[in-house]
N, C-alpha and C positions, 0 to 999 in steps of 0.2 A: 560511954559518958554517963554520968548521973544527971539526974534532973537540973541541979543548979548548974552544971556545964552547959547543958542544952539552952537553958535560959540565958545565960553569959553569952553564947553564940547568936541567939536569936536576938539579943538586945543589940548586939555589934553589927548584924545584918539590918536592922530597923534604922539604927543611926547612920549606916552607909547609905541606905535609901533616901532618908531625910537630907543628907548633906547632898547628894547627887541631884534632889530636886529643888535644891534651893540654890544651886551653883550652875556655872557653866561647865562643871566637870562632866565629862562621857567616858565612863571607864572603858567602855568596849569589851567588857568581859564576856565571852561566850557562855552561854548556859549549858553546863554539861548534861549528859543524859539523864542523870538523877535528878537535877534541878528542873530540867525541862518537863519531866514527868509530874512533878509538883505543881510546876506553874499551871500544865494542862488541866490538872485536877481542880485546882483553886479556881481556874477560869470557867470550868464546866460546872462549878456549884457542887463539885462530889463532896460527900460526906468525908471529914479527915478521919482516918482510922488509926490507932496506935500500931507503930511500926514495933515488933517485937525484936526484930535484928536490924540494927543500924548499917545502912549500906551507902556508900558514895559513889558505888561502882555500877549503880543501875538496877 
């Protein structure tokens, strides 16, 4: 994906989070291994480094 496409996906995720936070909706989506790694890094305050190879497989 190019930068513009990454930003559009991020915008979609942010809007989904906002909608989830302001409604009774509970998506129940399990975090896959890749997303859990991201969540863990953000919660730990780890500096976000640029990924040179995009992977959703972990």
